[in-house]
C-alpha positions as CSV (number, residue, x, y, z in Angstrom):
1,M,2.4,-28.2,3.3
2,A,-1.2,-28.5,4.4
3,E,-3.9,-28.4,1.7
4,L,-4.9,-24.9,1.1
5,T,-8.6,-24.1,0.7
6,L,-10.2,-20.8,-0.4
7,Q,-11.7,-20.5,3.1
8,S,-8.4,-21.1,4.9
9,V,-6.6,-18.7,2.7
10,Y,-9.3,-16.1,3.0
11,E,-9.6,-16.3,6.8
12,A,-5.9,-16.1,7.3
13,N,-5.2,-13.3,4.8
14,W,-8.2,-11.1,4.0
15,R,-6.9,-8.3,6.3
16,F,-3.5,-8.4,4.6
17,V,-5.2,-8.2,1.1
18,W,-7.4,-5.4,2.3
19,R,-4.5,-3.4,3.6
20,C,-2.5,-3.9,0.4
21,V,-5.4,-2.9,-1.8
22,R,-6.0,0.2,0.3
23,K,-2.3,1.2,0.1
24,M,-2.4,0.7,-3.7
25,G,-4.7,3.8,-3.8
26,I,-8.0,2.1,-4.2
27,P,-10.8,4.4,-3.0
28,D,-12.6,3.4,0.2
29,A,-15.8,2.8,-1.7
30,R,-14.1,0.3,-4.0
31,I,-11.9,-1.6,-1.5
32,E,-14.4,-4.4,-0.7
33,D,-15.1,-5.0,-4.4
34,V,-11.4,-5.2,-5.3
35,V,-10.7,-7.5,-2.3
36,Q,-13.6,-9.7,-3.5
37,D,-12.1,-9.7,-7.1
38,V,-8.7,-10.8,-5.6
39,F,-10.3,-13.8,-3.9
40,I,-12.2,-14.7,-7.1
41,V,-8.9,-14.9,-8.8
42,V,-7.5,-16.9,-5.9
43,N,-10.4,-19.3,-6.1
44,R,-9.6,-19.9,-9.8
45,Q,-5.8,-20.2,-9.3
46,L,-5.4,-21.8,-5.9
47,A,-4.9,-25.3,-7.3
48,A,-2.0,-24.0,-9.3
49,F,-0.2,-22.4,-6.3
50,E,3.0,-24.4,-6.0
51,G,4.4,-22.8,-2.8
52,R,7.5,-21.4,-4.4
53,S,6.8,-18.2,-2.6
54,S,4.9,-17.4,0.5
55,I,1.1,-17.3,0.3
56,Q,1.2,-13.6,1.1
57,T,3.7,-12.9,-1.7
58,W,1.4,-14.8,-4.1
59,L,-1.7,-12.9,-2.9
60,Y,0.1,-9.6,-3.2
61,G,0.9,-10.3,-6.8
62,I,-2.7,-11.1,-7.5
63,A,-3.9,-8.0,-5.6
64,F,-1.4,-5.9,-7.5
65,R,-2.7,-7.0,-10.8
66,V,-6.4,-6.7,-9.8
67,A,-5.7,-3.2,-8.4
68,Q,-3.9,-2.2,-11.6
69,E,-6.9,-3.3,-13.7
70,D,-9.2,-1.3,-11.4
71,H,-7.0,1.8,-11.8
72,R,-6.9,1.5,-15.5
73,R,-10.6,0.9,-15.8
74,R,-11.5,4.0,-13.8
75,E,-8.5,6.3,-14.6
76,R,-9.3,8.3,-11.6
77,E,-7.4,11.3,-10.2
78,E,-8.4,11.4,-6.5
79,R,-6.8,9.2,-3.8
80,P,-8.4,8.5,-0.4
81,A,-6.8,9.0,2.9
82,L,-5.6,6.1,5.0
83,A,-7.8,5.6,8.1
84,P,-6.1,5.2,11.5
85,A,-6.0,1.6,12.7
86,E,-7.8,2.5,15.9
87,A,-9.2,5.6,17.4
88,P,-6.9,7.3,19.8
89,A,-8.2,8.4,23.2
90,R,-8.1,12.1,22.6
91,P,-10.0,13.8,19.7
92,D,-7.0,15.9,18.8
93,A,-4.8,12.8,18.6
94,Y,-7.4,11.3,16.2
95,A,-7.2,14.4,14.0
96,E,-3.4,14.2,14.1
97,R,-3.4,10.6,13.1
98,A,-5.9,11.2,10.3
99,Q,-3.8,14.1,9.0
100,A,-0.6,11.9,9.2
101,A,-2.4,9.1,7.3
102,R,-3.6,11.6,4.6
103,L,0.0,12.9,4.3
104,L,1.4,9.4,4.0
105,H,-1.1,8.6,1.3
106,E,-0.3,11.8,-0.6
107,L,3.4,11.1,-0.4
108,L,2.9,7.5,-1.6
109,A,0.8,8.8,-4.4
110,E,3.7,11.0,-5.6
111,L,5.8,7.9,-6.2
112,P,5.9,6.2,-9.6
113,E,3.8,3.1,-9.3
114,E,6.7,0.6,-9.5
115,Q,8.5,2.4,-6.6
116,R,5.3,2.7,-4.6
117,I,4.6,-1.0,-4.8
118,V,8.1,-2.0,-3.7
119,F,8.1,0.6,-0.9
120,V,4.6,-0.5,0.4
121,L,5.6,-4.2,0.4
122,A,9.0,-3.8,1.9
123,E,8.6,-0.9,4.3
124,L,4.9,-1.0,5.3
125,E,4.2,-4.7,5.0
126,G,7.6,-5.9,6.1
127,Q,8.1,-8.3,3.1
128,S,11.6,-9.5,2.3
129,P,13.3,-8.2,-0.9
130,K,13.0,-11.7,-2.3
131,D,9.3,-11.9,-1.6
132,V,8.9,-8.4,-3.2
133,A,10.8,-9.6,-6.3
134,D,8.6,-12.7,-6.5
135,A,5.4,-10.7,-6.1
136,T,6.2,-8.0,-8.6
137,G,8.0,-10.3,-11.1
138,V,11.2,-8.2,-11.2
139,G,14.8,-9.0,-10.2
140,I,16.0,-8.5,-6.7
141,N,18.5,-5.8,-7.8
142,T,15.6,-4.0,-9.4
143,V,13.7,-4.2,-6.1
144,Y,16.7,-2.7,-4.2
145,S,17.0,0.0,-6.8
146,R,13.3,1.0,-6.7
147,L,13.3,0.9,-2.9
148,R,16.4,3.2,-2.8
149,R,14.8,5.6,-5.2
150,A,11.5,5.6,-3.3
151,R,13.2,6.3,0.0
152,E,15.2,9.2,-1.7
153,H,12.0,10.6,-3.2
154,L,10.1,10.4,0.1
155,G,13.0,11.9,2.0
156,R,13.1,14.9,-0.4
157,A,9.3,15.3,-0.2
158,T,9.4,15.1,3.6
159,E,12.0,17.8,3.7
160,R,9.9,20.1,1.5
161,L,7.0,19.6,3.8
162,R,9.0,20.3,6.8
163,V,10.3,23.6,5.3
164,R,6.8,24.6,4.2
165,S,5.4,23.8,7.7
166,Q,8.1,26.0,9.3
167,R,7.4,28.8,6.9
168,E,3.6,28.6,7.6
169,G,4.3,28.6,11.3
170,R,6.4,31.7,11.1
171,T,3.7,33.4,9.0
172,R,1.0,32.6,11.5
173,M,3.2,33.9,14.4
174,A,3.9,37.1,12.6
175,A,0.2,37.6,11.8
176,G,-1.0,36.8,15.3
């Protein structure tokens, strides 16, 4: 394995860390500070990285702990919306993507933290269950269990939203 430097780790992974921190519910105004805090920890611990897991799994574990500290320190109620990755060509498409991103973030916020972390890593970041287990410090069976419960919860929440949307659509048609 090539020697890892803070610069090489940062350049190759800052976007990954930024996405993870954002998906952990850190407000937009705090993301850059939390990402910086992650890389401060990386700088202190890089020499101890043994390569038993992937660098991204290791970084996620650090980001998770730094974000938890930030959450506890602020004990905030409000969660920001996810921003679209790129602006679509049509303004109405941009509004739809922004609404979908807000909805996703709201649904993720409903999950218990341990389920949200596993879901984000496995489903949104594409990490393997083993890497998720390594990053979170829980057993692989616990990862599978939390992922299953998160999927079930999100499925029920999505169904509630679909029913509500249908009701609202019928109400608007009747009023119009």
